[in-house]
KELO-79031 format. One record per residue (C-alpha): residue number from 1; residue in one letter; x, y, z. Coordinates in Angstrom, 3 decimals, padded with zeros to 6 digits. Example, Ala and Ser with C-alpha at 12.3 -4.5 7.8 and 13.67 -1.06 7.14 Angstrom:
<sites>
<i:1 | aa:a | xx:012.300 | yy:-004.500 | zz:007.800>
<i:2 | aa:s | xx:013.670 | yy:-001.060 | zz:007.140>
</sites>
This chain:
<sites>
<i:1 | aa:m | xx:010.266 | yy:-013.109 | zz:000.721>
<i:2 | aa:g | xx:011.770 | yy:-012.485 | zz:-002.685>
<i:3 | aa:a | xx:015.253 | yy:-013.313 | zz:-001.419>
<i:4 | aa:r | xx:014.004 | yy:-016.661 | zz:-000.091>
<i:5 | aa:l | xx:012.638 | yy:-017.421 | zz:-003.552>
<i:6 | aa:g | xx:015.800 | yy:-016.259 | zz:-005.291>
<i:7 | aa:i | xx:014.145 | yy:-013.199 | zz:-006.862>
<i:8 | aa:e | xx:016.314 | yy:-010.104 | zz:-007.214>
<i:9 | aa:k | xx:015.049 | yy:-006.820 | zz:-005.792>
<i:10 | aa:s | xx:015.171 | yy:-005.253 | zz:-009.251>
<i:11 | aa:y | xx:012.451 | yy:-007.696 | zz:-010.378>
<i:12 | aa:m | xx:010.097 | yy:-006.872 | zz:-007.508>
<i:13 | aa:e | xx:007.812 | yy:-003.915 | zz:-007.011>
<i:14 | aa:f | xx:005.459 | yy:-003.008 | zz:-004.169>
<i:15 | aa:h | xx:002.260 | yy:-001.003 | zz:-004.715>
<i:16 | aa:m | xx:000.794 | yy:000.581 | zz:-001.601>
<i:17 | aa:l | xx:-001.856 | yy:003.165 | zz:-000.808>
<i:18 | aa:y | xx:-000.774 | yy:006.651 | zz:000.176>
<i:19 | aa:g | xx:-000.871 | yy:007.113 | zz:003.937>
<i:20 | aa:i | xx:-001.147 | yy:003.408 | zz:004.731>
<i:21 | aa:k | xx:001.926 | yy:001.817 | zz:006.331>
<i:22 | aa:s | xx:004.108 | yy:004.811 | zz:005.398>
<i:23 | aa:a | xx:006.968 | yy:003.573 | zz:007.585>
<i:24 | aa:e | xx:006.906 | yy:000.226 | zz:005.773>
<i:25 | aa:q | xx:006.981 | yy:002.020 | zz:002.405>
<i:26 | aa:l | xx:010.108 | yy:003.913 | zz:003.480>
<i:27 | aa:k | xx:011.750 | yy:000.764 | zz:004.863>
<i:28 | aa:l | xx:011.168 | yy:-001.138 | zz:001.621>
<i:29 | aa:a | xx:012.571 | yy:001.758 | zz:-000.419>
<i:30 | aa:d | xx:015.580 | yy:002.068 | zz:001.908>
<i:31 | aa:d | xx:016.146 | yy:-001.679 | zz:001.487>
<i:32 | aa:g | xx:016.408 | yy:-001.172 | zz:-002.272>
<i:33 | aa:y | xx:012.949 | yy:-002.218 | zz:-003.427>
<i:34 | aa:r | xx:010.884 | yy:-000.214 | zz:-005.891>
<i:35 | aa:v | xx:007.804 | yy:001.156 | zz:-004.126>
<i:36 | aa:r | xx:004.922 | yy:002.794 | zz:-005.934>
<i:37 | aa:v | xx:002.452 | yy:004.768 | zz:-003.881>
<i:38 | aa:l | xx:-001.111 | yy:004.962 | zz:-005.135>
<i:39 | aa:i | xx:-003.213 | yy:008.028 | zz:-004.552>
<i:40 | aa:s | xx:-006.725 | yy:008.273 | zz:-005.913>
<i:41 | aa:y | xx:-007.847 | yy:011.722 | zz:-007.032>
<i:42 | aa:g | xx:-010.412 | yy:013.465 | zz:-009.175>
<i:43 | aa:e | xx:-014.158 | yy:013.157 | zz:-009.034>
<i:44 | aa:s | xx:-014.105 | yy:009.341 | zz:-008.818>
<i:45 | aa:w | xx:-011.805 | yy:008.957 | zz:-005.805>
<i:46 | aa:f | xx:-014.571 | yy:008.240 | zz:-003.291>
<i:47 | aa:p | xx:-016.364 | yy:005.513 | zz:-005.320>
<i:48 | aa:w | xx:-012.970 | yy:003.910 | zz:-006.020>
<i:49 | aa:y | xx:-012.144 | yy:003.694 | zz:-002.302>
<i:50 | aa:m | xx:-015.602 | yy:002.387 | zz:-001.469>
<i:51 | aa:r | xx:-015.192 | yy:-000.410 | zz:-004.042>
<i:52 | aa:r | xx:-011.809 | yy:-001.337 | zz:-002.539>
<i:53 | aa:l | xx:-013.328 | yy:-001.454 | zz:000.945>
<i:54 | aa:a | xx:-016.298 | yy:-003.518 | zz:-000.264>
<i:55 | aa:e | xx:-013.951 | yy:-006.055 | zz:-001.882>
<i:56 | aa:r | xx:-012.519 | yy:-006.891 | zz:001.517>
<i:57 | aa:p | xx:-014.500 | yy:-005.656 | zz:004.533>
<i:58 | aa:a | xx:-011.510 | yy:-006.256 | zz:006.839>
<i:59 | aa:n | xx:-009.906 | yy:-003.279 | zz:005.104>
<i:60 | aa:v | xx:-012.325 | yy:-000.928 | zz:006.884>
<i:61 | aa:g | xx:-010.723 | yy:-001.685 | zz:010.246>
<i:62 | aa:f | xx:-007.263 | yy:-001.551 | zz:008.700>
<i:63 | aa:v | xx:-007.882 | yy:001.913 | zz:007.237>
<i:64 | aa:l | xx:-009.416 | yy:003.227 | zz:010.458>
<i:65 | aa:r | xx:-006.480 | yy:001.974 | zz:012.543>
<i:66 | aa:n | xx:-004.011 | yy:003.645 | zz:010.181>
<i:67 | aa:l | xx:-005.919 | yy:006.915 | zz:010.109>
<i:68 | aa:l | xx:-006.251 | yy:007.049 | zz:013.886>
<i:69 | aa:s | xx:-002.589 | yy:006.203 | zz:014.485>
<i:70 | aa:k | xx:-001.365 | yy:009.397 | zz:012.801>
</sites>
């Protein structure tokens, strides 16, 4: 997408959750994009994930599919 818009890879960055679309994370990195992987930890990790899921209920199915595909 960035190439179609004339944006260099060095100006783009992808942020993705740990364990979700891992193959896509590796592909992006192999293609020269900067990929940052987010992992929530500490005592607030569960409430953080619940807020993310509540923001977009479709994410529940997405997370379950990714967890079950491993």
